[in-house]
Structures are given as C-alpha cells and as structure tokens.
N, C-alpha and C positions, 0 to 999 in steps of 0.2 A: 530365474523361473522358479515356479513352485508346483509341486503337485496338488491335485484337487483335495487331498486330505488335509492340508494345510489351510485351505480356506475354511471359513467358518461353515460347520454342516447345516446349520439352520439359523436364519436371521428372522424366522417367523414365529410368533407367539403359538404356544400349544393350546391357548385358550380361545379358539376361533368361534364365531357364531355358527349355527346350524346352517348347511348348505354351502359353507366356504370348503374349498380344498385346497390343499398344498400342492403344488405342481413345480415341476423344474421348468425354468425360462424356455428351454429348448423343446417343451412339448407345446407351448403356446406361441412360440415365435421362430422366426428363423433368423439365424446369425450368420452373418457375412463379414468375414475379417478381411481388413484393407490388405492391398498390395500396391506397393509405390512402382510407377513406371520410371524408366531411366531418366535423368535430369534434363537431358538433351530435348525431350519433347516437352517440357514445360514453356510457358510463355506468359506474358502479362497483357496481351492484346486481344483476349475473350475468345480465343481460337480453341475448339473442342470443348470439353466438359469443364466446369469449375473443378479444382483439385484443392483437397484439405488433406493435410497430413496428420494433425494432431489436434489438440485442444485450444490451440492460439486464438482461434476466432470465436470460441464459445462465448455466448452472453449467459443471460439466466435461462431462457429456454429456446430461443430459436437462433441457429448459428448465424453470425455475421456475414457481412459480404465478402465473396472471395477475392484474394489478391494474386491468384495463380491459377492458370488453366494448364490442361495438358491434351494434346492430340493423340496420346497412346493412352487408350482406355483399359484399364486393368480390372478392378472391383468396383461396382456401382452401388451406391444407395440412392434410393428413391425418395420423392418428396414425402414427408411425413414418417420416413424411418427415424428410429431413435439411434443417434450417434453417441457411442460410448467411447471414451478414451481409454486405450489399452496398454499405453507405455506412460510412464510417469508424467503427469500424475495419472493414476488408475482410478477409473471410475466415474468421473464428470459425465453428464450427459446434457446433449442439446438434439432438438428436432431439426433434420434437414428440409429446407424450403423448396428445394428443387432437386432435380436429378445431378447427382454429381459423382466425381471419381473420389475414391477414399484410399489413402495410403496407410502404411503399416502401423500408424499411431491411432488408427481408428477402428472400430467395428460397427457394422450396422445391425441394427436390431428390428426386424420386419415382423409387426403383429399379424397373427393370423385372426380369422372372424370371430374366434371364441372369447376374444379380450378386447378392452378398449384401449388405444395405444396411449391415451393420456394417463389411464389408471396406472399402466405399465411404467410410464416415464415418471409419475410422481412417486412410485414405489422405489425405483432406482435411485431417483433423486433423495428420496428419505433416508435410504439405507447405504449411500456411497460409503461412508467410512466403515461399515462392517464389509461391504463388498471386497474392499482392497486388501484385507488381511485379516489374520488371526492373532488374537492376544497381543495385539499392538504392533505385530510385524506389518512393514509397508513395503510392497512389492514393486519392483520396477516395471512389470508387465503382467498381462493377464491372457490366457488363450482362449480359442474358441470353446474347448469343451468345458473350461471353468466357467465361462459366462454361461453356457447352455446348463449347468448345474446348479446355478443360482436357484434357490427355493423362493416362490412367490405365493402368497396367499391369494386365492382366485374365488371371489364370490360369483352368483349368477351375472350375466352380461347386464341386465337391467340395474341389478345393484351397482356394478361398477359404474355405469353411467350416473347414477344418483350420487354416490360418492363424488365424483368427479366434477359434477355440478355444484355440490355444496363446497368442495375444495376452492373451485373458480370463484364463487361468490366470497368466500372467506379471504382468499388470497388478495382480492380486488379491494376489499376494505382495508386488509392491513397494509398493501402496498400504498393505498392512498395516504393512510395515516403516517406511514414511514416518510412519503414524499414530502408532507406537511412538516414533519420533524427536521427533516434535513434542510428545507427551506430556512426554518427557524434557526437551525444550528448555522448556517450561512449567515443569516441576518445578524446573529449575535456576534460572529466574528467581525463582520463588515462595521458593526457599530463602534467597536474600539479602533478599527483600522481607521475609519473614516474621521473620528475626532482627532486621533493622532496626526493624521495628515494634514487637517485644517490648522492645526496647531502651528507646524513647522511652515506650511505655505502662507499662512496669512502673517505670522510674526507680529510686530508691534513698533510702535513709534521709539520703544528703548531698546530695540533689537539692535544688534551689529553683525557684521559679516567680517569672518576671516577664512583663509585657508587652513585646512586642519594641519598642515605643517607649520605653521605660525603659532599655534597652540599647543603642539603636542610633538613628541619624539617619535619617529615611526621607524621601525627596523624589522628585518628578518630574523627568523628564529635560529636555533641551535641546530647544526648539522651532527648528528650523532645518532649509533643505533639504540632502539630501545632493549631493556634488559628487564628480565624476571627477578634478578638478583635485587636483593634489598640494599643497595649500595649506591649512595649519591641520592641527587634530588628526583623527584616525580618528572617525567617527560611527557608533557601535554600534547597530543596530537590531534589533527583533525577529526579522526574517527572516535576520539574520546567525548567528543561534544555531541550531546544527543538530544534532542527536544530542550534545547536551552538550559541544559544541565550537564554537570560532569561527575560521575560517580569517582571520586578521587580515590577510593579503595582499590580499584581496578586499573587505574592508570600505572604502565610500567616505570620502571627507574632508568637513568642512565649515568654513564660515567662522565664526570664534569670536573674540570680543574677550578680552584678558588677564583682565577681570574676570569674564567668564562661564567661561572655562577653570577658573579657580580654584574656582568654584561646582561645576561638572558634570564635572571631571576623574576618571576612574576611577582607582582605587588598588586594590593588591593586598588581598584580603579583602573587598572590596565583594560584595554579591550583589545581581543585577538580575534584575527579574521583569516578565514580560509583563503588563500589566493589561487587556487587551481581546482580542476575537477568539477564536478557536478554541484558541490557546495560552494562555489566561489563566491564570495562577499557576504557568506554566513559570518556573524560576529558573536562573541560572547564576552560579557563583562566580567571581571575576576572580583568576587566578593569575598570568597574564603581565601585564606592567605597561607596555603601549604609551602613547603620548601619545594618548589617547582621552576623547572624551566619550559620553554615552548620550542617546539620542532620547527624545522626548517620551511614546511609547507603552510606555516602560519605567520602572519604579519603582526607585530603589537604595535598599538597606539599608546603612548604613555603621555598624560597630561602634563604640561610642564608647570602650571600654577594652579595647583588644586584648591587654594584659596579663592579661585574665580570661576571655578568650573564644577558642577555637580555631576559626577561621573554616570550616574543613573539617567540624567538629562542626555549627555552625550551618547550614550548607549540608545536611548529612545530614536535618536535622529537615524541610527542606522538600522531602524526597522520600518522607515516612512517609505511610501511609495518613490518619493523624490530620488532618494538614495538607490534604490533599487533599479530605477530607470536608468540611472548613471552607470551603475556597475554593469546592466545588460548592455549598454550601448559602448561601454568602455572595455568589455572583455576581448583580448586578442592573445596571439601567441601560439601555443601549440594546439593540437586538435582538441585538447580537453578544455582550451580557453584558460583564462587567467588574468588576474588584476594584481598590479604590481604596485611596491610601496610608493613609487613616484606618483602614479596616477591617484593613490589614496591620499597623499599630501596635497594635491592640487585641488581636492573637492572643496567647494564653498559651504562652510558651516554657518548657519544664521541661528543667533542665540540671543536671550536677553542678557543685558549688561550686567544687571544686578543679580548676584548668586541667589538672593532671597526668591526672586522670581523663578529661578530655574527650579528650586527645591519646591515652590508652591505649584508648579506644572507637573513635576514629577509625583507629587502627592495626589493630584487630580488623576494623573493617568494611571497610579497603581491602583487607586480606588476604583476607577471604571474598569481596568483589567480584572480585578478580582470578581465584580459582578458579572463582567460577561464571561469569565470562566465558569462560574457558578451556573450560568445559563447554558453554556456549552455542555457542561457534564450532565445537565437535566436531560437535554436534548439527544445527547449521546447514548444515555442510558436507556431513553425511549426506544431509539432505533435498534438497540440490542435487545430490549425486552420484545420488540416486535417480531424480530427475527427468531426469538425463541418461541413465541406463540405461534409462528407458523411451523416450527418444528414439531410443537405439540400437537398441533391440528393434523399435521402428517401422520405422526405415530398412532393417534386415536384413529384416523381413517382406515390403518392396516391392522389395527387390532378390532376392527368392527365396532367402534364405539361412537361413530358418527350417527 
C-alpha cells in the first residue's frame, strides 16, 4: 500500500479552457469499496446477487456475465456505477450492468448529478496508467481515499455531454475500422493455411504414403539440467522455441559427455517437437547448426535419407490442419496431455516421390507465406494505429481540444 503523496498529484493539464474546473473525484462521485462475503455464501445457481471480486470479467466497457452469486450481501454496486479494479491490476474500469455485490478487488464509483457518468468513465479509462502509480511505480492496491483524491477536469455538464457524444461517434468509427482490419488480418492468415492444407489433402498421382518411422529416426531428448556456465553444448528446451524461432544466444548450456553428444546433437534438417503441456505438437525445424543438444521434453525427428526428402517440405506437413487434428485426438497421458514418439512414428506422411517436386512446393509455400506475412504486418500496424488514434482522441477530449 502507498500513501496519497506517492500517487501523481495531478494528471490534469494546467491549460484548461475557460469554465473548466479541476475537482477531486470524491467531490463529484461517491466511492464504495468492496468487501468480500465468506465463501460459504457463494453459489453458481443464481441465488442472491451476482458477485464480482475483481476485473476477471471486465470487457472493454461493460462487465461480462457473472459466474458466481452470493446470498450474503456486503457492498453493493448499482447499475451504471463505474467499477474500478483496486487490486492488481490497479486502474481498469467497467460499467456495472445490474445491481451486484462487489468484493475487495473492486470499488464502485457512483456519479452525482453534476457529472456525466460516461465522461468520468472515459477520463478514468484514458488516465489508467497515471492513476496506478508515480514515476513508473506500480502498486498492488489503491484505497478509497486515494481514489477520491484523483483530480478530474470538469467542464459544465452540457460540455461533458457534448464531449461524450463526440467520443461515442469517433469510437464507433474507429471500432468499425478496427473490426475490418481484424477481418482482413484473419483472412490473410487463412489464405496461407488454406493453400497449405489443400496441397497436403489433395496430393497427386506421383505422391506416396509412408509412416514417419519409416523415413526417419525418432527419439526423446537428453535428460540433464540446464546451466548458465558456458561449458558444454547448448541445451534446447521447449521454452526456447518462441514464434517459430530460437534465440540461440539466450539458450543455456548443459554438461554432456562425448558419447551423449553424438546421440543427441542437433543437425540441419532435424525437426523437434514439444511432447507435453500446452505446446504439445508444436514443431521447429533446425536450420542453424549450433553445437546443441535437445532436452527430454522434446522429441526429435531425424530424416534418414536426406537425398529423398526436403526438410522444409516435411516441416510444412507439421503445420497442416490434418496433422493438428491427429495431435488433438491423440493426446493422452498426464493431466497436461502428451504425445509420445511411438504415436508420432505411426503418423502417415503423404509426399511427392520426386525431391524436385518437394522443393518446388516449398518455393511456392515460401513465396505465399512471405506475401501473407506482409499483409499481416500491414493489418497489424493498422490495428495498432487505430488504438493509438483512440488514445489521441481521448487525450484531446480532456484537454478541452474537441
């Protein structure tokens, strides 16, 4: 907990238009801090009032459907009260959509007649980062007095309503543009996936089928502890594979005998797989050839006859829907799930018999993937730019520049 002096004393511009006044939130709103009932009063049968403990159910503006109710009522928020998360994360806000009971992770901010609730909501939304701390400090919680001491620029009520109306129209247009960009982003991703899946589903007259164990050697990784000492080979783990990439500089080392090194050393064209946990089935093609071995929670597929198989073509197979459907249906074992080397070896792999055809398909897929990634980058940037535009509009609103 921090004292009031640690919070930013003012998050309001000193250059406010004529008629605007700076007031503390407690002057224009009532603040009700939450209090959690004993858990024995909770239920999931809609008995009593909906109960919210924190920002778990927060969406962009209106709180989501309740998942818990309580028959013991402690602190109440009314419909249209602004709910603020007061325990980490501190600052996010949503509107209550009905009468609810609030726990200690929330506070309700009830606007008085002198202020427009949407005006106050947008102010809190805009200055969320400034509200949570001072000079980069992040607090685990904020108390009632600290919320009441938040300074707010208050124009006349008619001006508040005008600003809210302008913000609503601007946000509607921005959200529509963002929705279109998100659809285009989704379509760009699906374009490549659709083409990739069609290639492997349709095959061709000169394609043949084999089990993966017939064309490769499959084995589990090395059992050893990772070390930061720069002694021995690099030690590749599941967590080192991020976004289909490995930052080899950050990969730790491990102690490894010459005998074990010869057995587990990674080579160009090897494909490693996560065999357990949330990333089960995720694969990575080794293109760089550092002095490295792979950890026991990975499975390696080593192609036996590299003069007959293009590693990149084999790797593309492990990105198809066909492969992921098999992985999903075949996961078994512990609570985290898993996919073992035996099951991997039994997978049917469909491929062109001629190496030249495999390479041609890889070139086509590489070219299409490059173009779709360009499109994805364009739409991703547009989405980011639209979010920045929304922030810019909000900042202008509370400087009196709309």
